[in-house]
C-alpha positions in Angstrom: 6.9 -21.9 -4.2 8.9 -20.4 -7.0 11.5 -23.2 -6.6 8.7 -25.8 -6.7 7.1 -24.5 -9.8 4.1 -23.9 -8.1 1.5 -22.2 -10.7 0.6 -19.7 -7.9 4.2 -18.3 -8.5 3.6 -17.7 -12.0 5.1 -14.5 -13.3 3.9 -12.0 -16.0 6.2 -10.8 -18.7 7.8 -8.2 -16.4 8.8 -10.6 -13.7 5.8 -9.9 -11.2 3.9 -12.3 -9.6 0.5 -12.9 -11.3 -1.3 -14.3 -8.3 0.6 -13.4 -5.1 1.7 -10.0 -5.7 -0.4 -8.8 -2.9 2.2 -6.9 -0.8 3.5 -4.0 -2.6 7.1 -3.0 -2.8 7.7 -0.8 0.4 10.7 1.2 1.7 11.4 3.3 4.4 12.5 7.0 3.8 14.7 8.7 4.3 17.0 5.6 4.9 15.9 3.6 1.8 15.9 6.6 -0.6 18.4 5.4 -3.1 17.1 2.2 -3.3 13.6 3.4 -3.7 14.7 5.9 -6.5 16.2 2.9 -8.5 12.9 1.0 -8.1 11.0 4.2 -9.2 13.1 4.2 -12.4 12.0 0.8 -13.1 8.2 1.8 -12.8 8.2 5.3 -13.9 4.3 5.5 -14.6 3.6 4.0 -11.0 1.9 5.9 -8.3 3.3 5.5 -4.7 1.6 6.2 -1.2 3.5 7.7 1.6 2.4 7.5 5.2 4.4 8.7 8.3 5.8 5.9 10.4 4.5 7.4 13.6 1.0 8.6 12.0 -2.6 7.7 12.7 -5.9 8.2 11.4 -4.9 8.8 7.8 -3.0 12.1 8.7 0.0 13.4 6.4 -0.6 10.5 3.9 -0.2 11.6 0.5 0.3 9.9 -3.1 3.2 10.8 -5.5 3.8 9.9 -9.1 6.9 11.9 -9.8 10.2 12.2 -7.8 10.3 15.9 -7.6 6.9 15.8 -5.5 9.4 14.2 -2.8 11.6 17.2 -2.8 9.9 19.6 -0.3 9.5 16.4 2.2 13.4 15.3 1.4 14.8 18.9 2.1 13.2 19.2 5.4 16.0 18.3 7.7 13.6 17.4 10.6 11.3 15.3 8.5 9.9 12.3 10.1 10.4 8.6 8.5 7.6 7.8 6.1 6.9 4.2 4.6 6.5 4.4 0.9 4.9 1.8 -1.0 3.9 1.2 -4.8 0.3 1.9 -4.8 -2.0 -1.0 -6.1 -3.7 0.8 -9.1 -6.3 -2.1 -9.7 -7.5 -2.9 -6.3 -10.4 -5.1 -5.5 -13.6 -3.0 -5.2 -17.1 -3.6 -3.7 -19.7 -1.7 -5.3 -16.8 0.5 -7.1 -15.4 1.6 -3.7 -12.0 0.7 -2.0 -12.2 -1.3 1.2 -10.2 -3.1 3.7 -10.8 -6.0 6.2 -9.8 -6.0 9.6 -9.6 -9.6 10.7 -8.2 -10.6 14.1 -6.4 -13.7 14.8 -4.3 -15.2 17.6 -1.4 -17.6 16.7 -0.6 -19.8 19.7 1.8 -22.2 18.1 3.6 -22.5 14.6 4.5 -26.2 14.7 1.9 -27.4 14.6 0.3 -24.2 13.4 -2.6 -23.3 15.6 -4.6 -20.0 14.8 -7.6 -18.8 16.7 -10.0 -16.6 14.8 -12.0 -13.8 16.2 -15.4 -13.0 14.9 -15.0 -9.5 15.8 -13.5 -8.3 12.6 -15.0 -5.7 10.2 -14.6 -3.8 7.0 -13.9 -0.2 6.2 -15.0 1.5 3.1 -14.3 4.8 1.0 -17.2 7.2 0.8 -16.6 7.8 -2.9 -15.9 5.4 -6.0 -12.4 4.8 -6.9 -10.7 5.9 -9.9 -7.1 5.6 -10.9 -7.4 9.0 -12.9 -4.1 10.9 -12.1 -6.3 14.2 -12.0 -8.1 12.6 -8.8 -4.9 11.6 -7.2 -5.5 14.1 -4.2 -9.1 13.0 -3.5 -8.3 11.0 -0.3 -12.0 10.1 0.0 -11.7 7.5 -2.9 -8.3 6.2 -1.9 -8.2 6.0 1.9 -10.4 3.9 4.1 -9.5 5.4 7.4 -12.6 6.3 9.3 -11.0 9.6 10.5 -10.9 10.7 6.8 -14.3 9.3 5.9 -16.0 11.2 8.7 
């Protein structure tokens, strides 16, 4: 789209996509640690979310906004791999709360594109209203929609 000068590919003054920036920067640690730290330096005020690659139900997920917060995890020689993504700090909200949608589709052909949509999808919501206040960074009830956490 960018090569075609499509207006959807319009960028802001920092080079970020205005309309299609829906997939945050993501790395796998420890392998991408050096690449991650270079990206972190470009956005020093950003918050990042860390999730274990083998995890489920919201366990062991945490937010970081300083490299030194990774020191304990990084120094553990048996540390499991984690996915780290730049946290979307201005998410779409419903009633002031974060949510996610689970929509199920089956792609049976790419050329021609044939997609079957299931009506069995659902939405998950946080119990508490979202805030991007740094003092509330540890409150997973306003940041994660995982049912296991919200129970």
